[in-house]
C-alpha positions as CSV (number, residue, x, y, z in Angstrom):
1,M,9.0,-33.8,-16.2
2,K,9.6,-33.1,-12.5
3,V,6.8,-31.4,-10.6
4,I,8.0,-29.0,-7.9
5,N,5.6,-28.2,-5.0
6,L,6.2,-24.5,-4.6
7,H,4.1,-24.3,-1.5
8,Q,6.3,-26.9,0.2
9,E,9.5,-25.2,-1.0
10,E,8.2,-21.9,0.5
11,K,7.3,-23.6,3.7
12,E,10.9,-25.1,4.0
13,L,12.4,-21.7,3.2
14,I,10.3,-20.1,5.9
15,Q,11.3,-22.7,8.4
16,L,15.0,-22.2,7.6
17,A,14.5,-18.4,8.0
18,V,12.9,-19.0,11.4
19,E,16.0,-20.9,12.4
20,N,18.0,-17.7,11.5
21,N,19.5,-19.2,8.3
22,R,20.8,-16.0,6.6
23,Q,20.6,-17.5,3.1
24,A,17.0,-18.3,3.5
25,Q,16.3,-14.8,4.9
26,Q,18.2,-13.4,1.9
27,Q,16.1,-15.4,-0.5
28,I,12.9,-14.2,1.1
29,Y,14.1,-10.6,1.0
30,T,15.3,-10.9,-2.7
31,R,12.0,-12.5,-3.7
32,F,9.6,-10.1,-2.1
33,S,11.6,-6.8,-1.7
34,P,10.8,-5.3,-5.1
35,K,7.0,-5.7,-4.7
36,M,7.2,-4.6,-1.0
37,L,9.1,-1.5,-1.9
38,S,6.4,-0.5,-4.4
39,I,3.9,-1.0,-1.7
40,C,5.9,1.2,0.8
41,R,6.3,3.8,-2.0
42,L,2.5,4.1,-2.3
43,Y,2.4,5.4,1.2
44,V,5.7,7.1,1.7
45,K,6.6,9.7,-1.0
46,D,10.3,9.8,-0.5
47,L,12.1,6.7,-2.0
48,Q,14.8,6.6,0.6
49,Q,12.3,6.8,3.4
50,A,10.2,4.1,1.7
51,E,13.3,1.9,1.5
52,D,13.9,2.5,5.2
53,V,10.3,1.5,6.1
54,M,10.6,-1.6,3.9
55,I,13.9,-2.6,5.6
56,S,12.4,-2.1,9.1
57,S,9.3,-4.0,8.0
58,F,11.5,-6.9,6.9
59,M,13.1,-6.9,10.3
60,K,9.6,-7.3,11.8
61,V,8.9,-10.0,9.2
62,F,12.0,-12.0,10.3
63,T,11.4,-11.5,14.0
64,G,7.7,-12.5,13.7
65,L,8.2,-15.3,11.2
66,K,7.7,-18.0,13.8
67,N,4.2,-16.6,14.2
68,F,3.2,-17.2,10.5
69,Q,0.5,-19.8,10.6
70,H,0.7,-20.9,6.8
71,N,-3.1,-20.4,6.7
72,G,-3.0,-17.7,4.0
73,S,-0.6,-16.2,1.6
74,F,2.9,-15.6,2.8
75,E,3.1,-12.6,0.5
76,G,-0.1,-11.3,1.9
77,W,1.2,-11.6,5.4
78,I,4.3,-9.7,4.5
79,R,2.3,-7.1,2.7
80,R,0.1,-6.5,5.8
81,I,3.2,-5.9,7.9
82,M,4.5,-3.4,5.2
83,V,1.2,-1.5,5.2
84,N,1.1,-1.3,9.0
85,E,4.7,-0.1,9.2
86,C,4.0,2.6,6.6
87,I,1.0,3.8,8.6
88,S,3.1,3.8,11.7
89,F,5.9,5.7,10.0
90,I,3.4,8.4,8.7
91,R,1.9,8.7,12.2
92,V,5.3,9.2,13.8
93,H,6.8,11.6,11.2
94,K,3.8,13.6,10.1
95,K,0.7,15.0,11.7
96,V,-2.1,13.5,9.5
97,N,-5.4,15.4,9.6
98,F,-8.5,13.6,8.5
99,I,-11.3,15.9,7.6
100,E,-14.5,14.9,9.4
101,D,-17.2,15.3,6.8
102,V,-20.8,15.1,8.0
103,V,-22.0,14.3,4.5
104,Y,-20.5,11.6,2.4
105,V,-21.5,11.5,-1.3
106,E,-20.6,8.6,-3.5
107,E,-20.0,10.1,-6.9
108,S,-20.3,7.9,-9.9
109,T,-17.2,7.9,-12.0
110,E,-17.4,6.6,-15.5
111,A,-14.2,5.1,-16.6
112,E,-12.8,6.8,-19.6
113,E,-9.9,5.5,-21.6
114,C,-6.9,7.4,-20.6
115,E,-3.3,6.8,-21.4
116,L,-1.1,7.8,-18.4
117,A,2.3,6.5,-17.6
118,I,2.7,4.7,-14.2
119,D,5.0,7.5,-13.1
120,D,2.3,10.1,-13.9
121,I,-0.3,8.1,-11.8
122,Q,2.2,7.7,-8.9
123,F,2.9,11.5,-9.1
124,M,-0.8,12.2,-8.9
125,I,-1.3,9.9,-5.9
126,D,1.9,11.4,-4.2
127,N,0.3,14.9,-4.5
128,L,-2.8,13.9,-2.5
129,P,-2.9,15.1,1.1
130,D,-1.5,12.4,3.4
131,G,-4.9,11.3,4.8
132,Y,-6.5,11.1,1.4
133,R,-3.5,9.1,0.0
134,M,-3.5,6.6,2.9
135,V,-7.3,5.9,2.6
136,F,-7.1,5.8,-1.2
137,N,-4.2,3.3,-1.1
138,L,-5.8,1.1,1.6
139,Y,-9.1,1.0,-0.2
140,A,-8.3,1.1,-3.9
141,I,-4.9,-0.7,-3.9
142,E,-5.0,-2.9,-0.8
143,G,-8.7,-3.8,-1.0
144,F,-9.6,-3.0,2.6
145,K,-13.2,-2.2,3.5
146,H,-14.0,1.2,5.1
147,K,-14.7,-0.4,8.5
148,E,-11.2,-2.0,8.5
149,I,-9.6,1.3,7.4
150,A,-11.4,3.1,10.1
151,V,-10.0,0.7,12.7
152,M,-6.4,0.8,11.3
153,L,-6.3,4.6,11.2
154,G,-8.4,5.3,14.3
155,I,-11.0,7.3,12.4
156,N,-14.8,7.0,11.7
157,E,-16.0,4.8,8.9
158,G,-17.7,7.9,7.4
159,T,-14.4,9.8,7.5
160,S,-12.8,6.9,5.5
161,K,-15.5,7.1,2.9
162,S,-15.3,10.9,2.7
163,Q,-11.5,10.8,2.4
164,L,-11.8,8.3,-0.5
165,S,-14.4,10.4,-2.2
166,H,-12.3,13.5,-1.9
167,S,-9.2,11.7,-3.2
168,R,-11.0,10.3,-6.2
169,K,-12.3,13.8,-7.0
170,I,-8.8,15.3,-6.8
171,L,-7.4,12.5,-9.0
172,Q,-10.1,12.9,-11.5
173,Q,-9.4,16.6,-11.7
174,Q,-5.7,15.9,-12.2
175,I,-6.5,13.4,-15.0
176,N,-8.9,15.8,-16.7
177,A,-6.3,18.5,-16.5
178,T,-3.7,16.2,-18.0
179,K,-6.1,15.2,-20.8
180,S,-6.9,18.8,-21.5
181,Y,-3.2,19.7,-21.7
182,D,-2.5,16.7,-24.0
183,Y,-5.3,17.7,-26.3
184,G,-4.2,21.3,-26.4
185,T,-7.4,22.7,-24.9
186,K,-5.6,24.7,-22.2
């Protein structure tokens, strides 16, 4: 049995891509594009626009590849570029309003078993106002802390917490409405 060092293989692939080897760049794109498109799709509602953002992000990946330090995950590095490009895209193409709430209330949400299709969940997230959706994705999906989100979006930390609270409340209402409809109570 031959043991293949995947980290070394990835390192060599990255080095070839840095040297403008088109096959290496294509392999990186092919390996990571499906997951990166799904990340872009979280932030950008329209699939074509999400694809455009992903492609422009990959251009940044390839031009900045020489700066990748191999300290962390390569996929994580690419993902960060995708998220930043999505935020930039939204800032340029839409006026995002973040509601400054003076009071932030953390509501406890008890997880109930609910069977929703991934498309239904994505639809619910898509219907959130842009500010709510960005904060929700950055916090719940990407795992950023409120302090980091505040810096990324140029808002107060309290605003980030408030936006998350509001987005959770809206999503919970949508889930409850879906459950009520499914059970025939409406």
